[in-house]
C-alpha positions as CSV (number, residue, x, y, z in Angstrom):
1,X,4.3,-17.1,31.0
2,X,7.9,-16.9,32.0
3,X,8.4,-13.2,33.7
4,X,12.3,-12.4,34.0
5,X,13.6,-9.8,36.6
6,X,16.9,-8.2,36.5
7,X,18.8,-5.4,37.9
8,X,20.9,-5.1,34.9
9,X,20.2,-2.4,32.3
10,X,19.6,-3.0,28.8
11,X,22.3,-2.3,26.1
12,X,25.2,-2.1,28.5
13,X,27.8,-4.3,27.0
14,X,29.1,-5.9,30.2
15,X,28.7,-8.7,32.5
16,X,25.0,-9.8,33.5
17,X,23.4,-7.1,31.2
18,X,24.9,-8.7,28.1
19,X,23.8,-12.1,29.2
20,X,20.1,-10.9,29.8
21,X,20.2,-8.9,26.5
22,X,21.2,-11.9,24.7
23,X,18.7,-14.1,26.3
24,X,15.8,-11.7,25.6
25,X,16.9,-11.8,22.0
26,X,16.9,-15.5,21.8
27,X,13.5,-16.1,23.3
28,X,10.0,-15.6,21.9
29,X,8.4,-12.4,23.4
30,X,5.0,-13.9,23.6
31,X,6.3,-16.5,26.1
32,X,8.8,-14.4,28.0
33,X,8.6,-10.9,29.6
34,X,11.6,-8.9,30.9
35,X,11.5,-6.3,33.6
36,X,14.7,-4.5,34.0
37,X,16.4,-1.5,35.5
38,X,16.2,1.6,33.4
39,X,19.2,3.7,32.5
40,X,20.5,6.1,29.9
41,X,23.2,5.1,27.5
42,X,25.7,7.4,26.0
43,X,27.3,6.5,22.6
44,X,30.7,7.8,21.5
45,X,33.3,7.0,19.1
46,X,37.0,6.4,20.3
47,X,39.5,6.3,17.5
48,X,42.4,4.0,18.1
49,X,45.5,3.0,16.4
50,X,45.5,2.3,12.6
51,X,42.2,4.3,12.0
52,X,40.1,1.7,13.7
53,X,36.8,3.1,15.1
54,X,35.5,1.6,18.2
55,X,31.9,2.4,19.5
56,X,31.9,3.0,23.2
57,X,28.7,2.5,25.2
58,X,28.9,3.8,28.7
59,X,26.0,3.6,31.1
60,X,25.2,6.9,32.8
61,X,23.4,6.3,36.0
62,X,23.4,6.9,39.6
63,X,24.9,3.5,40.5
64,X,28.2,4.5,38.9
65,X,28.6,7.3,41.5
66,X,27.4,5.1,44.4
67,X,29.8,2.1,43.6
68,X,32.5,3.5,45.8
69,X,30.2,3.5,48.8
70,X,29.1,0.0,49.8
71,X,26.3,1.0,52.1
72,X,24.6,3.5,49.8
73,X,25.2,1.4,46.7
74,X,23.6,-1.8,48.1
75,X,20.6,0.1,49.7
76,X,20.1,1.8,46.2
77,X,20.1,-1.8,44.6
78,X,17.6,-2.7,47.0
79,X,15.5,0.1,46.4
80,X,15.7,-0.1,42.5
81,X,14.9,-3.8,42.5
82,X,11.6,-2.9,44.6
83,X,10.5,-0.6,41.8
84,X,11.3,-3.4,39.2
85,X,9.2,-6.0,40.9
86,X,6.5,-3.5,41.6
87,X,6.2,-2.5,38.0
88,X,5.4,-6.2,37.2
89,X,2.8,-6.8,40.0
90,X,-0.2,-6.5,37.6
91,X,1.3,-9.0,35.1
92,X,2.2,-11.8,37.6
93,X,-0.5,-14.5,37.7
94,X,-0.7,-17.7,39.6
95,X,0.4,-19.7,36.5
96,X,3.4,-17.5,35.9
97,X,7.0,-18.4,36.6
98,X,9.1,-15.5,37.9
99,X,12.7,-15.8,37.3
100,X,14.9,-13.5,39.0
101,X,18.3,-12.8,37.8
102,X,19.6,-11.4,41.0
103,X,19.3,-11.7,44.6
104,X,17.6,-8.3,45.2
105,X,14.7,-8.9,43.0
106,X,14.3,-12.6,44.5
107,X,14.1,-11.0,47.9
108,X,11.1,-8.8,47.0
109,X,9.5,-11.7,45.1
110,X,9.7,-13.7,48.2
111,X,8.3,-11.1,50.4
112,X,5.3,-10.0,48.0
113,X,4.3,-13.7,47.5
114,X,4.5,-14.3,51.4
115,X,2.0,-11.4,52.0
116,X,0.0,-12.1,49.1
117,X,0.9,-9.0,47.4
118,X,1.5,-11.1,44.3
119,X,-0.2,-14.6,43.3
120,X,1.4,-17.7,44.8
121,X,3.3,-18.4,41.5
122,X,6.4,-20.4,41.0
123,X,9.7,-18.3,41.7
124,X,13.2,-19.3,40.4
125,X,16.7,-18.0,40.7
126,X,19.0,-17.7,37.6
127,X,22.2,-17.4,39.2
128,X,24.9,-15.7,37.2
129,X,28.0,-16.0,39.6
130,X,30.1,-19.0,40.4
131,X,28.7,-19.4,43.7
132,X,25.9,-18.2,45.9
133,X,24.9,-14.6,45.2
134,X,24.8,-13.6,48.9
135,X,28.4,-14.7,49.1
136,X,29.4,-12.9,46.1
137,X,27.6,-9.6,47.6
138,X,29.6,-10.0,50.9
139,X,32.7,-10.3,49.1
140,X,32.3,-7.2,46.6
141,X,30.6,-5.1,49.3
142,X,32.0,-6.2,52.7
143,X,30.9,-3.2,54.8
144,X,30.1,-4.3,58.5
145,X,27.1,-2.3,58.5
146,X,25.6,-4.2,55.7
147,X,25.8,-7.7,57.7
148,X,22.3,-7.4,59.3
149,X,20.9,-6.6,55.6
150,X,22.6,-9.6,54.1
151,X,21.3,-11.7,57.0
152,X,17.8,-10.6,56.5
153,X,18.1,-11.3,52.6
154,X,19.4,-14.8,53.4
155,X,16.7,-15.5,55.9
156,X,14.0,-14.6,53.5
157,X,15.5,-16.4,50.6
158,X,16.0,-19.6,52.8
159,X,12.5,-19.7,54.0
160,X,10.9,-19.3,50.4
161,X,10.0,-22.2,48.4
162,X,12.3,-21.9,45.2
163,X,11.0,-23.8,42.4
164,X,14.3,-23.9,40.3
165,X,18.0,-22.7,40.7
166,X,19.6,-22.3,37.4
167,X,23.3,-22.2,37.4
168,X,26.0,-21.9,35.0
169,X,28.0,-25.1,36.2
170,X,27.7,-28.0,38.6
171,X,30.2,-26.2,40.9
172,X,28.0,-23.1,41.3
173,X,25.1,-25.5,42.1
174,X,27.0,-27.2,44.8
175,X,27.9,-23.9,46.5
176,X,24.3,-22.7,46.5
177,X,23.1,-25.9,48.3
178,X,25.5,-25.2,51.2
179,X,23.5,-22.0,51.7
180,X,19.9,-23.3,51.3
181,X,17.8,-24.7,54.0
182,X,16.2,-27.3,52.2
183,X,18.3,-28.0,48.8
184,X,16.7,-31.5,48.4
185,X,13.4,-29.9,47.7
186,X,14.6,-27.5,45.0
187,X,15.4,-28.4,41.4
188,X,19.1,-27.6,40.4
189,X,19.7,-27.2,36.7
190,X,22.7,-26.1,34.7
191,X,21.8,-23.7,32.1
192,X,23.9,-22.2,29.4
193,X,24.2,-18.6,28.3
194,X,22.7,-18.1,24.8
195,X,23.7,-15.9,21.8
196,X,21.8,-15.3,18.5
197,X,23.6,-16.9,15.6
198,X,25.3,-14.7,12.9
199,X,26.1,-15.5,9.5
200,X,29.8,-15.9,8.6
201,X,30.5,-14.8,5.1
202,X,32.7,-16.8,2.8
203,X,35.1,-13.8,2.5
204,X,35.5,-14.0,6.3
205,X,37.0,-17.5,6.2
206,X,39.6,-16.4,3.7
207,X,41.1,-13.7,6.0
208,X,44.0,-15.2,7.7
209,X,45.0,-12.5,10.4
210,X,44.7,-14.9,13.3
211,X,44.1,-12.1,15.6
212,X,44.4,-12.6,19.4
213,X,41.5,-11.3,21.6
214,X,41.1,-10.8,25.3
215,X,37.3,-9.6,25.8
216,X,36.0,-8.3,29.1
217,X,36.6,-5.7,31.8
218,X,40.3,-5.2,32.6
219,X,40.7,-6.1,36.3
220,X,42.4,-8.2,38.7
221,X,40.0,-11.1,38.5
222,X,40.4,-11.5,34.7
223,X,44.2,-11.2,35.2
224,X,45.0,-9.6,31.7
225,X,47.8,-7.3,33.2
226,X,49.4,-9.9,35.3
227,X,49.6,-12.3,32.3
228,X,51.2,-9.6,30.2
229,X,53.7,-9.0,32.8
230,X,54.7,-12.7,33.0
231,X,55.4,-13.0,29.3
232,X,56.8,-9.7,28.7
233,X,60.4,-10.8,29.0
234,X,59.6,-14.0,26.8
235,X,58.1,-11.9,24.1
236,X,61.2,-9.9,23.8
237,X,63.6,-12.9,24.1
238,X,61.7,-14.9,21.5
239,X,60.9,-11.9,19.4
240,X,57.3,-13.2,18.9
241,X,55.4,-11.1,16.3
242,X,52.1,-11.3,18.4
243,X,49.7,-8.5,19.2
244,X,47.0,-9.0,21.9
245,X,44.0,-7.0,21.4
246,X,41.9,-5.9,24.4
247,X,38.2,-5.1,24.3
248,X,36.4,-4.1,27.4
249,X,35.9,-1.3,30.0
250,X,39.2,-0.2,31.5
251,X,40.2,2.4,34.2
252,X,42.5,5.0,33.2
253,X,45.2,3.5,35.6
254,X,45.1,0.2,33.9
255,X,45.0,1.8,30.5
256,X,48.3,3.4,31.2
257,X,49.6,-0.1,32.3
258,X,48.3,-1.8,29.1
259,X,49.8,1.0,26.8
260,X,53.4,0.1,28.4
261,X,53.3,-3.2,26.8
262,X,54.4,-3.0,23.0
263,X,52.6,-6.2,22.1
264,X,49.3,-5.1,23.5
265,X,46.6,-3.0,21.6
266,X,43.8,-1.5,23.8
267,X,40.6,-0.9,21.6
268,X,38.2,0.3,24.2
269,X,34.6,-0.9,24.3
270,X,32.6,-2.1,21.4
271,X,28.9,-2.5,21.3
272,X,29.1,-5.6,19.1
273,X,32.3,-7.5,19.5
274,X,31.4,-10.1,16.9
275,X,31.7,-7.4,14.2
276,X,35.5,-7.6,14.9
277,X,36.1,-11.3,15.2
278,X,37.1,-13.6,12.3
279,X,37.0,-17.2,11.9
280,X,40.4,-18.9,13.0
281,X,41.0,-15.8,15.5
282,X,42.0,-16.7,19.0
283,X,39.8,-15.7,22.0
284,X,42.0,-15.9,25.2
285,X,40.7,-16.0,28.7
286,X,43.2,-15.9,31.7
287,X,40.5,-15.3,34.4
288,X,40.9,-16.6,38.0
289,X,37.2,-17.2,38.2
290,X,34.2,-16.9,35.9
291,X,30.5,-17.9,35.5
292,X,30.0,-18.8,31.8
293,X,31.7,-15.9,29.8
294,X,29.6,-14.5,27.1
295,X,33.0,-13.5,25.4
296,X,33.9,-17.0,24.8
297,X,30.4,-18.0,23.5
298,X,30.4,-15.1,21.1
299,X,33.8,-16.0,19.9
300,X,32.7,-19.6,19.4
301,X,29.8,-18.2,17.4
302,X,32.4,-16.6,14.8
303,X,34.5,-19.9,14.6
304,X,37.2,-18.6,16.9
305,X,39.5,-21.0,18.8
306,X,39.1,-20.9,22.5
307,X,41.8,-20.9,24.9
308,X,40.8,-20.7,28.4
309,X,41.6,-21.2,32.1
310,X,39.6,-24.0,33.7
311,X,37.5,-21.9,36.1
312,X,33.6,-21.7,36.5
313,X,31.7,-22.8,33.5
314,X,34.6,-22.2,31.0
315,X,34.7,-26.0,30.3
316,X,31.3,-25.9,28.9
317,X,32.4,-23.8,25.7
318,X,36.0,-24.6,25.7
319,X,36.4,-28.4,25.0
320,X,40.3,-29.3,25.6
321,X,41.9,-30.2,22.2
322,X,38.6,-30.1,20.4
323,X,37.9,-26.4,19.9
324,X,40.9,-25.0,22.0
325,X,42.8,-25.6,25.0
326,X,41.5,-25.5,28.7
327,X,44.3,-24.5,31.1
328,X,44.4,-25.5,34.7
329,X,44.5,-22.5,37.1
330,X,46.9,-21.3,38.3
331,X,48.8,-21.6,35.1
332,X,52.4,-21.3,33.7
333,X,52.3,-18.1,31.5
334,X,55.3,-19.3,29.4
335,X,53.6,-22.5,28.6
336,X,50.2,-20.8,27.8
337,X,52.2,-18.5,25.4
338,X,53.9,-21.4,23.6
339,X,50.2,-23.1,23.0
340,X,49.1,-19.7,21.4
341,X,52.2,-19.7,19.2
342,X,52.0,-23.5,18.3
343,X,48.3,-23.3,17.3
344,X,49.0,-20.3,15.0
345,X,51.9,-21.8,13.3
346,X,49.9,-25.1,12.7
347,X,47.3,-24.1,10.0
348,X,45.8,-27.5,10.0
349,X,45.1,-27.7,13.7
350,X,43.7,-24.0,13.8
351,X,41.3,-24.8,11.0
352,X,40.0,-27.9,12.8
353,X,39.8,-26.1,16.1
354,X,37.9,-23.3,14.4
355,X,35.2,-25.4,12.7
356,X,34.7,-27.3,15.9
357,X,34.0,-24.1,17.8
358,X,31.3,-23.3,15.5
359,X,29.6,-26.8,15.7
360,X,29.8,-26.6,19.5
361,X,28.1,-23.3,19.5
362,X,25.4,-24.4,17.3
363,X,24.7,-27.4,19.4
364,X,24.6,-25.9,22.7
365,X,24.6,-22.0,22.8
366,X,22.5,-20.7,19.9
367,X,19.1,-19.3,20.1
368,X,17.7,-22.6,18.9
369,X,19.1,-24.3,22.1
370,X,17.8,-21.4,24.1
371,X,14.1,-22.1,22.8
372,X,14.3,-25.9,23.2
373,X,15.7,-25.6,26.7
374,X,12.9,-23.0,27.8
375,X,10.0,-24.7,25.9
376,X,11.0,-28.0,27.8
377,X,11.0,-26.0,31.2
378,X,7.4,-24.5,30.4
379,X,6.1,-28.2,30.3
380,X,7.7,-29.1,33.6
């Protein structure tokens, strides 16, 4: 039995939560149990331009209040992960494989196994960041008072026998190895994020809107606003008839910035982005760093063309000149814009890239691929 532990809350369309949601949907429940944080979810409808209705799903929990206070936030995460691991205590057996999707649950699993509070089972880390999770934590929450805690977590994790570290790219695996005491004794595997397949109706292929989508939280790391600033003058000079559609959480301040661009349409947060995507649409990512973006995988499952910066695991889903274009980072915004225009204007290339995207998804990122991977893992 594989037992998954995650601080992420179900049904929150953002980050690791979406990844774990999709993984749980893909894998058979009789072989995989998921223990996750609990939280309330509030549904509301946001009506945007052209009578489009967008379902917003917003997590309502204590963490939202704590996020501005590094010390309180990290301590609360530690406490919440303790409750998650404790809730599974009677389920864990000696032949179980405990898979932690974050460093906090891994910390408690290591301690409880050490003091025999849970059986001496195999414990693995499913790393969703592009480096070591401790390093990511230090970067996001740099409060100097947390340094002893980070040191303690690193010490406990380094002393434990980790069975397998699953990472989203070879680069992420290499970074983790530099933090671990005995990396040569640990299995390192690159694992993909997975998404359930959806049927694409015949009439969807016939719609030739060629929408451009940027999906994900609007923030500095994902670079949406900087990209729009860099192409604003060129858009006016060339008189391009393009609209960039934004889906994802956004602060009020950033929403005002987005609305200042007449070629950008912010559509809020949607619980199922694939309902909006069509074959031959373009999914664009201009991030400075990523893991393996679910947005690109979901777009490929709807036969969208992928154009992405070459960061993290993006090259696993975006194959240059096969199903889209992989752009070295940092990139020239004008050249990237020209690529978008060229692919839209060349129908034959657009169709070929679109069909290749669906084929790549079916081969590597579908639920069948997930089942095959984890069946193989269970026999190791």
